[in-house]
DOPA-110536 format. One record per residue: residue in one letter; y, x, z of N, C-alpha, C, O, CB in turn. Coordinates in pm, whole numbers, padded with zeros to 5 digits, always signed. Glycine has a CB too. Example, Ala and Ser with C-alpha at 12.3 -4.5 7.8 and 13.67 -1.06 7.14 Angstrom:
BEGIN
A-00569+01319+00780-00450+01230+00780-00330+01320+00780-00332+01424+00846-00447+01131+00905/S-00225+01285+00708-00106+01367+00714+00003+01290+00787+00114+01341+00804-00060+01408+00572/
//
This chain:
BEGIN
M+11947+10882+07177+11842+10883+07274+11872+10701+07325+11837+10596+07272+11869+11029+07412/A+11919+10718+07399+11889+10576+07510+11891+10428+07433+11922+10322+07487+12032+10562+07642/E+11837+10450+07253+11782+10362+07164+11623+10395+07198+11545+10310+07239+11835+10387+07003/N+11588+10543+07174+11430+10534+07219+11419+10559+07384+11318+10622+07413+11331+10666+07132/N+11495+10524+07488+11478+10446+07601+11466+10366+07587+11374+10319+07654+11533+10437+07675/E+11510+10306+07533+11491+10119+07459+11383+10082+07451+11320+10021+07537+11530+10077+07309/N+11339+10126+07315+11280+10129+07250+11105+10129+07361+11007+10055+07367+11344+10234+07157/K+11149+10259+07429+10982+10333+07469+10954+10182+07613+10842+10134+07633+11000+10590+07571/T+11066+10141+07683+11110+10047+07833+11026+09907+07780+10948+09837+07844+11333+10011+07865/Q+11087+09890+07601+11017+09759+07577+10867+09781+07524+10823+09667+07538+11103+09674+07470/A+10798+09831+07490+10663+09922+07476+10599+09933+07558+10479+09929+07532+10664+10038+07449/Q+10636+09952+07690+10573+09969+07856+10575+09764+07870+10498+09687+07927+10736+10096+08019/M+10670+09746+07806+10709+09584+07853+10519+09522+07838+10441+09483+07925+10864+09476+07695/M+10499+09541+07671+10433+09473+07643+10306+09483+07630+10232+09392+07594+10471+09447+07579/D+10255+09659+07677+10158+09726+07639+10064+09667+07755+09942+09647+07748+10186+09881+07625/I+10180+09637+07899+10154+09566+07995+10124+09452+07971+10004+09437+07996+10229+09567+08066/F+10163+09375+07940+10167+09233+07943+10044+09242+07840+09982+09137+07859+10321+09149+07899/V+10007+09283+07784+09867+09256+07687+09792+09276+07776+09699+09201+07806+09824+09344+07556/K+09831+09416+07853+09636+09423+07924+09649+09330+08070+09579+09350+08168+09561+09648+07989/E+09761+09222+08058+09730+09142+08157+09738+09007+08132+09749+08926+08224+09797+09170+08253/L+09733+08979+08030+09673+08891+07923+09584+08826+07984+09591+08725+08055+09614+08954+07807/P+09477+08905+07944+09360+08790+07955+09343+08755+08087+09311+08636+08087+09215+08834+07903/Q+09350+08809+08232+09368+08699+08375+09499+08634+08416+09528+08590+08527+09335+08776+08513/L+09586+08636+08287+09703+08568+08304+09637+08435+08255+09613+08340+08330+09839+08628+08222/R+09609+08438+08120+09526+08308+08046+09435+08231+08129+09427+08109+08141+09432+08355+07928/K+09348+08352+08199+09234+08271+08270+09296+08211+08395+09259+08096+08422+09102+08368+08312/S+09374+08262+08467+09453+08175+08538+09516+08156+08544+09571+08202+08645+09470+08159+08597/S+09610+08054+08445+09677+07997+08373+09571+07844+08357+09622+07733+08364+09714+08098+08245/D+09448+07862+08340+09349+07815+08262+09419+07757+08152+09461+07642+08135+09259+07725+08331/I+09422+07835+08098+09445+07810+07871+09354+07847+07808+09281+07870+07904+09564+07903+07768/S+09286+07877+07709+09211+07877+07627+09344+08019+07538+09459+08059+07556+09163+07698+07567/Q+09208+08048+07428+09317+08155+07355+09320+08031+07285+09437+07999+07307+09280+08327+07272/T+09261+07913+07198+09300+07833+07125+09473+07812+07201+09587+07855+07183+09185+07708+07117/T+09406+07729+07284+09546+07625+07364+09708+07742+07408+09827+07710+07411+09456+07542+07580/L+09631+07897+07437+09729+07979+07360+09850+07981+07315+09970+07971+07337+09700+07995+07283/G+09691+08012+07176+09775+08009+07003+09805+07856+06932+09855+07822+06825+09654+08095+06869/Q+09772+07816+06997+09878+07700+06930+09981+07661+07001+10047+07558+06988+09818+07571+06900/R+09992+07734+07064+10175+07688+07196+10237+07804+07113+10359+07789+07103+10178+07736+07456/L+10182+07938+07037+10237+08027+07011+10249+08073+06905+10275+08188+06870+10215+08085+07063/G+10204+07881+06789+10176+07900+06696+10133+08019+06631+10197+08112+06582+10241+07860+06665/L+10055+08004+06636+09914+08170+06593+09804+08085+06627+09814+07974+06678+09906+08367+06726/S+09655+08169+06585+09605+08135+06600+09509+08172+06695+09566+08261+06758+09606+08117+06527/R+09355+08150+06760+09239+08180+06886+09245+08310+06847+09282+08394+06929+09067+08105+06889/Q+09201+08356+06682+09128+08476+06646+09356+08627+06646+09383+08742+06682+08994+08414+06401/T+09404+08557+06608+09506+08622+06669+09510+08688+06804+09500+08806+06836+09590+08546+06669/I+09532+08549+06890+09554+08534+07073+09402+08685+07135+09412+08766+07227+09485+08275+07149/S+09310+08668+07061+09116+08737+07093+09186+08873+07054+09207+08952+07146+08926+08671+06950/S+09228+08910+06917+09294+09082+06847+09347+09082+06935+09300+09153+07024+09392+09123+06707/I+09492+08994+06968+09536+09103+07057+09513+09118+07234+09579+09195+07304+09679+09101+07030/E+09449+09064+07263+09355+09042+07384+09268+09239+07381+09249+09337+07453+09210+08860+07336/R+09253+09204+07287+09161+09366+07234+09227+09489+07178+09172+09596+07152+09056+09342+07105/G+09327+09463+07165+09422+09524+07169+09413+09590+06970+09489+09671+06916+09409+09633+07319/E+09277+09505+06901+09360+09540+06773+09417+09465+06665+09369+09446+06553+09297+09610+06710/V+09528+09423+06714+09653+09317+06647+09782+09375+06707+09837+09287+06773+09639+09131+06697/P+09855+09497+06709+09961+09509+06850+10091+09386+06880+10205+09385+06834+10054+09670+06830/I+10044+09319+06943+10237+09241+07017+10389+09193+06930+10452+09286+06880+10323+09385+07120/T+10413+09133+06924+10526+09109+06858+10594+09136+06965+10545+09187+07066+10549+08984+06791/W+10732+09100+06947+10823+09080+07040+10855+08921+07083+10860+08864+07192+10940+09149+06988/S+10870+08884+06970+10839+08747+06964+10767+08652+07026+10784+08540+07074+10807+08734+06886/V+10648+08762+07005+10580+08632+07043+10566+08655+07206+10572+08573+07298+10419+08608+06956/Y+10543+08820+07208+10569+08856+07379+10633+08781+07476+10571+08741+07575+10645+08966+07399/V+10803+08748+07450+10899+08658+07445+10877+08537+07508+10920+08494+07615+10929+08638+07328/A+10792+08479+07411+10792+08358+07360+10624+08304+07536+10609+08222+07626+10743+08367+07117/A+10560+08410+07481+10407+08418+07575+10479+08451+07747+10456+08363+07829+10271+08598+07501/V+10565+08580+07797+10616+08579+07876+10666+08452+07969+10645+08413+08084+10675+08642+07832/T+10728+08419+07878+10822+08239+07930+10707+08112+07938+10747+08003+07978+10969+08166+07765/L+10626+08122+07916+10546+07998+07893+10480+08054+08025+10466+07960+08103+10450+07966+07735/F+10420+08201+08094+10354+08204+08220+10437+08180+08317+10410+08129+08426+10291+08318+08247/Y+10569+08228+08266+10649+08269+08393+10671+08130+08461+10686+08090+08576+10802+08352+08359/E+10664+08054+08293+10663+07892+08381+10608+07808+08457+10648+07721+08535+10664+07818+08337/S+10459+07865+08404+10351+07814+08502+10329+07861+08689+10265+07820+08786+10221+07865+08420/K+10449+07993+08650+10382+08099+08793+10324+08126+08842+10322+08124+08965+10383+08115+08873/N+10238+08170+08760+10140+08268+08748+10168+08369+08683+10093+08409+08593+10039+08230+08701/I+10312+08450+08723+10286+08564+08652+10358+08678+08772+10377+08799+08784+10361+08556+08481/K+10382+08543+08853+10454+08605+09031+10418+08765+09068+10495+08860+09087+10362+08500+09192/D+10248+08759+09073+10225+08881+09120+10144+08948+09030+10053+09012+09084+10173+08880+09245/S+10148+08952+08945+10170+09094+08780+10209+09208+08871+10254+09216+08985+10347+09062+08619/E+10171+09307+08763+10214+09410+08708+10379+09420+08680+10476+09489+08708+10135+09417+08594/M+10331+09272+08590+10490+09272+08428+10571+09247+08548+10688+09287+08554+10513+09097+08248/L+10505+09170+08664+10681+09106+08651+10736+09209+08744+10853+09216+08782+10724+08913+08720/N+10635+09292+08776+10686+09436+08880+10745+09540+08775+10829+09614+08827+10534+09528+08976/F+10727+09557+08674+10840+09629+08579+10909+09586+08540+10979+09669+08481+10828+09680+08489/I+10971+09423+08526+11120+09346+08479+11143+09427+08617+11187+09542+08625+11152+09133+08458/T+11116+09371+08688+11207+09372+08848+11284+09529+08847+11401+09566+08858+11070+09360+09021/T+11128+09611+08826+11226+09766+08822+11334+09770+08696+11446+09818+08713+11110+09919+08792/N+11294+09720+08580+11403+09735+08409+11468+09617+08474+11499+09570+08365+11320+09701+08197/R+11503+09550+08538+11613+09451+08512+11734+09479+08448+11768+09409+08353+11652+09401+08619/N+11820+09594+08495+11921+09594+08385+11920+09615+08243+12001+09566+08164+11992+09667+08412/Y+11805+09705+08209+11755+09734+08098+11753+09626+08041+11786+09639+07924+11649+09795+08097/I+11721+09492+08078+11598+09357+08053+11722+09301+07975+11737+09311+07853+11515+09238+08217/I+11822+09231+08078+11965+09218+08108+12038+09237+07981+12105+09161+07911+12012+09319+08216/K+11997+09395+07973+12171+09392+07784+12042+09387+07701+12047+09403+07579+12335+09619+07715/F+11979+09376+07736+11882+09368+07542+11838+09232+07577+11735+09212+07512+11696+09506+07488/L+11863+09143+07638+11906+09014+07626+11993+08941+07587+12000+08826+07545+11908+08983+07688/N+12107+09081+07617+12306+09021+07616+12352+09035+07463+12448+08972+07417+12447+09157+07731/G+12287+09110+07403+12254+09243+07291+12355+09350+07313+12351+09453+07246+12266+09201+07117/
//
């Protein structure tokens, strides 16, 4: 049961991120092409993720969150609020 809750939380974080991705990218002045290059993806894949046509993987999610967090543009986002609320889960997940 705990694993189902963890998977649900992970999916919620990724859904929030995908919803916020276009705005985060634009506020960071990062094009789809540049973001794709930094994440090892094509511009088309970034575009498809933003449109919800291609699901984001956990590894791409973590890499992208790190990129935006370091640029400080994630500070006012719903995703950051979600991360703060679910801090214990995230720490447990990251620690294995």
